N, C-alpha and C positions, 0 to 999 in steps of 0.2 A: 504493500500500500504506500509506503514511503517513496519507493522508486517511482511508482505510478504518479504520485503527487508531484514529485520534482519534474518529471517529464511533462506533465500537463502545464505546470507553471512556466517552464522554459519555453514550451511551444507557444503559449499565450503571449509571452514577451517577444519572441522572435517573429512569429507569423500569426498575428491575431486572427482567430477563427479556426486555426488548425486543431486546437484542443477540442473544439466542438465537433469537428469532422471525425475525430478518432473516438471520442467517448461521450458525445452529447448529441444535441439536436443538429443533424447533418444539414438540414435546410438553412439553419442559422449559420452554420459553419461555412457552407458554400458561399453564402452572401458575404460574410465577413472576409473570407479569404479573397474573393473576387474584388471586394472593395480595397483591401490591402494592396493587392497587386496593381490595381488601378492607380492608387495613390503613389506607389513606388514608381510606376511608369511616368506619372506626372513629374515626380521629383527628378527622374532621369532626363526627361525632356527639358526641364528647367535648367539642369546642369549643363547639358549640351548647348542649349540656347545661350546660357551665360558665357560659355567658352567661345562661341562663334559670333554672337551678336548680343552683347550684354545690355545694349540700350533697349532691346525689346523687353528685358526683365525690368529695367527701370520704368518703362512705360506702364507695366502692369502694377508694380508696387507703388506708383505715384498717381494712380487714377482711382477715383471713388468706386467705379464699377469693379476694377481689378481687386481692390482691397476688400470690397464687400464679398466677392466670390471667395477670396482667400479666408476671410473670417468664417464664412459658412463651412468651408472645408475643414478648417481647424476645429471648429465647434462640433461638427458632425463626427469627426474622428475621435475627439475627446469623449463624446457621449458613447460612441460605439465601443471604444476600448474599455470604458468604465463598465458597461453592461457585460462585455465578454469576460472581464476580470472577475466580476462578482459571480458570474455563472461558472467560471473555472474554479473558484473557491467552493462553490456548491458541489461540483463534480469531484473535487479532491477528497471530500468527506473527512474533514478535520477530526471529527469525533472518533474515527477509527484509527487515527494515528497515535503514536506514543506522545505524551504531553509535550516533551521537549521538541520533538519533530514537528508537532502541530503548531507550536508557537513560532518556530523558525520558518516554516512554510508560510504561515500567515504574515509574518513580518516581511519576508522577501516579496510576497505577492503585493502587499500594500505599498512597499517601497517602489516596486516596479510600476504600480498604478500611478503613484505620485510623479515618477520620472517620465512616464509616457503620456498618460492622459492629462496630468498636471501641466506638462510642457506644452501640449497641444492647446489646452485651455488658456494658458498664459499667452500663447501666440495669438489666439483668437481675440483676447481682450486687448493686447497690444496693437493688433491690426485695426481693431475698432477705434482705438485712440488715435492711431495714425490717420485714419479716414476722417475723423472729426477734426483733427488739427489741420489737415489739408483744406477742408471745407472752410475753416475759419480764417486761415492765413492767406491763402491764395485767392485773390478776388478778380483777377483779370480774365478777359475772354478772347482777346485778339492777340495773335502772334506778331511780334515785331521782327523785322528783317535787320540784319547787320548793316551798319552804316560805316562805310570805309573799312569793311571787314571786322568791325568790332561791335560788341554789345556794351552799352554804357548805362550803368545802374546808379541812381542816386541813393545814397545811404544816409538816413536821418536818424539821429538819436534824440528822441523827444524827452523833455524835462518835466512832463506833467507829474503832479504829485499832490498829496493832501495839503501841502504848505504853499501851493502855487495856484494862480488863477490861469486857466487855459493851458495851452501847450506852446512851447517854442523849441525849435531845434537846438539842442545843446551841442550837438556834433553833426557836422555836415561834410560829406566826402563823396567822391564819385569813384566807383569801381569800373574800370574800362577793361574788358576781356576780349582777347583775340578770338574770333569765331572759329578759327581752325586749330590753333595750338593751345588755347586756354591760357596763354601768358597774360598775367594780370598786372595792371597799374592802378595803384590807389592814389587818388589826388585829394589831399586834405584842404578844405576851405575853412579859414578861421571864422568863428562865429561873429567876430567884431569887424569883419570886412565892410568897408564903407563904399558907397557909390556902386553897388552891384548893378551890373547891366543885365539886360534880358535878351532872349532870342528875338530876332525880328519876327513880327507877327504875333507876339505874345500880347495878351490883353493889357499887360503892364507897360508895354513899350510906349503906348500913347501917353499915359499919365507921367511916365518917367523916361523920356527919350534920352536923357543924359545920365541915366543911372538912378538908383534909389538914393536920392540925396535931398534930405530935408532937415539936416542938423544932426546932433549927437545921437538921437534915437533911431536914425535910419541905418541901422546895421543889418546885415544880411539875414540874421535870424529873426528880425522883426517882420520880414516880408511874409512869413507864414501867418502871423497875427493879422497883418493888414488885409491879406486876401480872405481870411476867415471872417473879418468884419465887413468885407465887400464881396459876398458870395455871388453877386450878379456877374462878376468878372469871369467866373468859371461855372456857368449854370449846369453843365453836364457832368461835373466832377464826381458827384456822389453816385450817380447811376453807372459810372465807369469804375467804381470800386476805389475811388480816390477821395480827395477833398480839395476845396479851393486853395487851402494853404499848401498842400503838397504839390498841386499843379503849379502854383506860383514859384515854389522852391525849385521845381524841375526847370522852369523857364530861367530862373536866376542862375542855377548851376550850369545850364547850357550856355548862357551868355558869358559867364565868368570863364569857363574852361574852353569854350569854342566847340564843344562836343554836342552831338545830338543825343539827348537823354531819352532812352526808350522805356525804362522801367524805374520804379522806386521801391525801396524797402524801408519802412519806418519801424524803428526799434524803441520801444518805450523803456526809458531808463528805470522807472520804478519797478516794472515787471522784470527787468533784467536781473534784479537781485534774486527773484524766484528761480530764474534759469541757472544762476551760479550755484544756488543751494541745491538744485535738482541734480547737478553733476558732482556734488560733493565739495564745492569750493574751488578756489584757484590759488596757485602760488605765484607771487611776483617778487622780483628782486628790487627792493626799494633802494634807490641810489643814496638818499640822504633823509634824515629824520624829517617827517612831514606832519604838520598839524592838520586836523580835519574837524569839520563841523560847519554850520552856517556862519557866514561872515558877519551876520547881525548879532551873533552871540557874543557875550562879553569875554567868554573863555572858550577855547577849543573843547570839543567833546573828548578828544584824546589825541594820540600821536601814533603814526606808523614809524617804527624804528627802522634804521638802516639795515639792509640785509634781506635775506629771503623770508617772506612772511606768507603764511597760508591764510587766505581771507575767505570769510563767508560772503553771502550775497550782499548784505548791508554794507560791510566794510569794503568790498570790491567796488560798490557804487560810490562810496565816499572817496575812495582812492582816485577814482576817475574824475570826480567832480570837485574836489577840494580847491578852494581859492586862497588858502592861506599861503603867504610867502611865495607867490608865483604868479605867472601870467596865464592868459588863456592859451598861449602856445604851449606852456608846460602841461596844462590840462590835456590838450590834444595829444601830446606825447604819451601821457599816462594812460589815456583811453586806448590808444593804439597798443600799448603794452598789455593791458588787460585782455583786449580782443585777441592778440597773438597768443597769449598764455592759454586762453581757453581752447583755441584751435589746436595748439600743440599738446596740451595735457589731457584733453578728454579722450579716453581710450574707448575702443569699440565695446569692451566688456562693460564699461560704465553705461554706455548707451543702451545695451541689451538689458541690463539688470534694472535700470531706472528709466526705461523708455516711457512709461506712462506719465511719470512726473515731468520728464523733459518735454513730452508732447503737450501736456497741459500748460506748462510754463511758456512754451513757444507760442501757443495760441493766444496767450495774454501779451506776449512781448512783441510779436512781429506782425506787421501788416504789409502786404505787397500787392502790386497789380500784375506780378508775373503769373501767367496762366499755368494751370497744372500741365497742359500739353507741352509747355516749354521746359518742365523740370528734367525729364530724361536727358535732353540735350545739354542742359547746364551741369548736370551731374557728371556727364561724360567729359565736358570741358574742365570741370573742377579736377577730375582725375588726371587729365593731361597737365593742367596748370600746376598741380602739386609738385611735379617733377622739375619745374622751372622756378627761378628766383622771382619774387614779387618786387616790382619796381614801385618806389614810393616818391611822390612829389608833394611836398608841403608848401602851400602858397603863403609863406610867412616871412617876416623880416629876418635877416637883412636883405635877402635876395629879392623879396617882393614887398612893396609898400602897401599895407592894408588900408591906410588912410586915403591914399590917392593912387589907386592901382593903375598900372600900365597894362592894359589888356592885350596890346600887341605883343608885349614881352611874355605875358602869361600864356597866351595862345601858342606862341612859338615854343615855350618850354613844355607845354602839354603835348604838342605835336611830336617833339623829340622823345618824350617819355613814353608815348604810345606807339611809336614807330616799330614795325616788326624788326626783330633782331634774331640772329642765330645764337641763341643762348645755350650755354652748357648746362645740362640738367644737374640739379643739386643732388648730392649723394643721398 
């Protein structure tokens, strides 16, 4: 009986349904074994497809329909395996085994159930979370074509929070990606840039033909607020999955850099803390002791000591936003440091084990008009671009004057920074 029990448990783990074929309901066994072989066949097809055309797999796992189908498959397999395992325990007849053997067989069976059906159930839940996040984050519907062989994406870091009225971009940059090689150039635009110009044809070109110039308050990050207060400038922004403020910032970023901006991604700084917490924090190398806290406070909330520091979400946010003993350009540098640290330190194992928390935080943090249909192509470009060095161009003093910017000089520098090069892949 003990040998029979172990054989049935092993068969149930290796080929679900085979135990029923040998010692139980053969009709159920045939259905279960056929289903198992069908799923194995799908897995084999997926593996071959990944090897020869992995963008097709990206298309499935980044579409709502594909993720729904995967969720149904995972859930069905989890339910089927649970039923078969419980039926296998019935066929084992634990009461006829020696007490020690019965306990061991039951333990192994339950452990196998957790490993198999539990994993499939977790995959079903995670797939559902991914589908929900995709629906909330990606709001665009039209595919943009490359301009001069590049995709140009406006990246905005919003500073909305309980202690602030409305939202202003605390961080503005443009990611310019080569549509063939994936080589990426990050162009940083200081938040206190004055006299920001606009792309010709922009609704703001008429009111501000000489740039956004009306005194000390006319910094580039106030353009967002101005457009939100004048929504008639961009009447179709909301139905396009954007907002008047975002559209205005896209026009400003295009005018400043001389690039055509096809997409945007807005990252809410308050929700950013949740994302950092979801991945277990981030480690940064603090170059010098830094005070943090609101500049209106009489005393800092605390200090970041020099050296490597592991920060939770709240502290990572303060590290990127602190205004004590530094300029906006210092803040830009620290924000880039945190962004780079997250990209380098978040391991695939962390993403797998904390996927639901990351997806939930991402839905709060990120808003973009990149359509889901464009995601597979961008993932493929990201894989290529990861092998190449990232070019960075910061439009800050002393090279560039943010009070009276020379746009001919800026456009020339952007053109050089985004020109195709034969780069040596990074090791």
